[in-house]
Kinemage of the C-alpha trace (Angstrom):
@kinemage 1
@onewidth
@group {chain A} dominant
@subgroup {mainchain}
@vectorlist {calphas} color= white
{ca unk a 1} P 11.009 -6.029 -9.753
{ca unk a 2} L 13.421 -3.550 -8.159
{ca unk a 3} L 10.439 -1.651 -6.743
{ca unk a 4} L 9.170 -4.805 -5.018
{ca unk a 5} L 12.580 -5.519 -3.504
{ca unk a 6} L 13.159 -1.922 -2.390
{ca unk a 7} L 9.723 -1.611 -0.770
{ca unk a 8} L 9.225 -5.151 0.514
{ca unk a 9} L 8.931 -4.236 4.252
{ca unk a 10} L 6.164 -1.692 3.559
{ca unk a 11} L 4.367 -3.939 1.076
{ca unk a 12} L 4.603 -6.932 3.416
{ca unk a 13} L 3.209 -4.902 6.326
{ca unk a 14} L 0.327 -3.583 4.192
{ca unk a 15} L -0.396 -7.082 2.891
{ca unk a 16} L -0.559 -8.644 6.335
{ca unk a 17} L -2.636 -5.835 7.806
{ca unk a 18} L -5.049 -6.166 4.876
{ca unk a 19} L -5.197 -9.919 5.384
{ca unk a 20} L -5.841 -9.534 9.126
{ca unk a 21} L -8.699 -7.079 8.498
{ca unk a 22} L -10.279 -8.385 5.297
{ca unk a 23} L -8.961 -11.853 4.478
{ca unk a 24} L -6.917 -13.054 1.527
{ca unk a 25} L -6.238 -10.364 -1.051
{ca unk a 26} L -3.674 -8.237 -2.848
{ca unk a 27} L -1.871 -4.996 -2.164
{ca unk a 28} L -2.712 -2.822 -5.154
{ca unk a 29} L -0.580 0.075 -6.299
{ca unk a 30} L -2.975 1.999 -8.516
{ca unk a 31} L -2.493 4.950 -10.838
{ca unk a 32} L -5.339 6.185 -13.016
{ca unk a 33} L -3.391 7.273 -16.088
{ca unk a 34} L 0.118 8.705 -15.708
{ca unk a 35} L 3.032 6.489 -16.634
{ca unk a 36} L 5.759 5.765 -14.110
{ca unk a 37} L 8.204 8.034 -15.936
{ca unk a 38} L 5.892 11.032 -15.547
{ca unk a 39} L 6.359 11.308 -11.761
{ca unk a 40} L 9.311 11.380 -9.411
{ca unk a 41} L 7.903 8.682 -7.136
{ca unk a 42} L 6.649 5.361 -8.534
{ca unk a 43} L 3.329 5.510 -6.679
{ca unk a 44} L 1.675 7.992 -4.372
{ca unk a 45} L 0.612 6.864 -0.863
{ca unk a 46} L -3.098 7.480 -1.414
{ca unk a 47} L -2.999 5.042 -4.307
{ca unk a 48} L -2.116 1.997 -2.204
{ca unk a 49} L -5.153 -0.243 -1.755
{ca unk a 50} L -5.919 -3.676 -0.450
{ca unk a 51} L -8.379 -5.652 -2.539
{ca unk a 52} L -9.874 -9.071 -1.945
{ca unk a 53} L -11.238 -9.168 -5.486
{ca unk a 54} L -8.907 -7.463 -7.941
{ca unk a 55} L -11.483 -7.331 -10.740
{ca unk a 56} L -13.434 -4.740 -8.707
{ca unk a 57} L -10.710 -2.082 -9.036
{ca unk a 58} L -11.558 1.095 -10.955
{ca unk a 59} L -11.011 0.510 -14.641
{ca unk a 60} L -10.764 -3.238 -14.204
{ca unk a 61} L -13.425 -5.507 -15.483
{ca unk a 62} L -13.360 -9.260 -15.843
{ca unk a 63} L -11.486 -8.783 -19.143
{ca unk a 64} L -8.514 -7.123 -17.410
{ca unk a 65} L -7.436 -10.332 -15.697
{ca unk a 66} L -6.750 -13.816 -16.963
{ca unk a 67} L -7.451 -15.416 -13.597
{ca unk a 68} L -3.789 -15.536 -12.642
{ca unk a 69} L -4.102 -12.862 -9.915
{ca unk a 70} L -7.225 -14.538 -8.515
{ca unk a 71} L -5.321 -17.827 -8.429
{ca unk a 72} L -2.493 -16.151 -6.531
{ca unk a 73} L -4.931 -14.726 -3.994
{ca unk a 74} L -6.494 -18.149 -3.455
{ca unk a 75} L -3.186 -19.988 -3.085
{ca unk a 76} L -0.703 -17.690 -1.310
{ca unk a 77} L 0.369 -18.067 2.324
{ca unk a 78} L -0.219 -14.623 3.917
{ca unk a 79} L 2.238 -15.390 6.720
{ca unk a 80} L 5.081 -15.947 4.249
{ca unk a 81} L 4.293 -13.959 1.088
{ca unk a 82} L 2.158 -11.247 -0.475
{ca unk a 83} L 0.303 -10.651 -3.710
{ca unk a 84} L 1.084 -7.257 -5.239
{ca unk a 85} L -0.800 -5.879 -8.239
{ca unk a 86} L 0.393 -2.867 -10.206
{ca unk a 87} L -2.554 -1.123 -11.865
{ca unk a 88} L -1.680 1.646 -14.266
{ca unk a 89} L -4.542 2.853 -16.433
{ca unk a 90} L -5.944 -0.227 -18.157
{ca unk a 91} L -2.791 -2.316 -17.555
{ca unk a 92} L -2.646 -4.716 -14.603
{ca unk a 93} L 0.270 -6.925 -13.539
{ca unk a 94} L 0.209 -9.192 -10.499
{ca unk a 95} L 3.103 -10.753 -8.636
{ca unk a 96} L 3.456 -13.277 -5.829
{ca unk a 97} L 6.370 -12.085 -3.705
{ca unk a 98} L 8.186 -13.173 -0.561
{ca unk a 99} L 11.062 -11.709 1.353
{ca unk a 100} L 12.494 -10.810 4.716
{ca unk a 101} L 10.969 -9.879 7.056
{ca unk a 102} L 7.958 -12.126 6.683
{ca unk a 103} L 4.640 -10.207 6.515
{ca unk a 104} L 3.586 -10.588 10.198
{ca unk a 105} L 7.018 -9.408 11.347
{ca unk a 106} L 6.998 -6.523 8.848
{ca unk a 107} L 3.671 -5.351 10.278
{ca unk a 108} L 4.959 -5.636 13.839
{ca unk a 109} L 8.094 -3.660 12.940
{ca unk a 110} L 6.101 -0.963 11.150
{ca unk a 111} L 3.864 -0.482 14.183
{ca unk a 112} L 6.853 -0.365 16.533
{ca unk a 113} L 8.432 2.344 14.383
{ca unk a 114} L 5.367 4.586 14.758
{ca unk a 115} L 5.059 4.223 18.537
């Protein structure tokens, strides 16, 4: 949970940009095999994805999910919250999260910072 709190602005911006481009979905932080303790950083930038159907992720079949993540994707308000899925090897954990700034504002702030 500390990771979600510490990285909320970046996750919120990625979630809203993904929503604006592709529709309702989840920010996915994916690692093929290594455990979190094996690296200095929790996730590497190239492993951040946006997925509208989480069961299509590498290593994830219909058995990997109990429908909870899909339910989150169907029910969340993309202007107020985000769905974040941690995928590490065969283990998947999804969270509905909200924070400040709200996702549209986080995206606006992230774009302003790069201009």
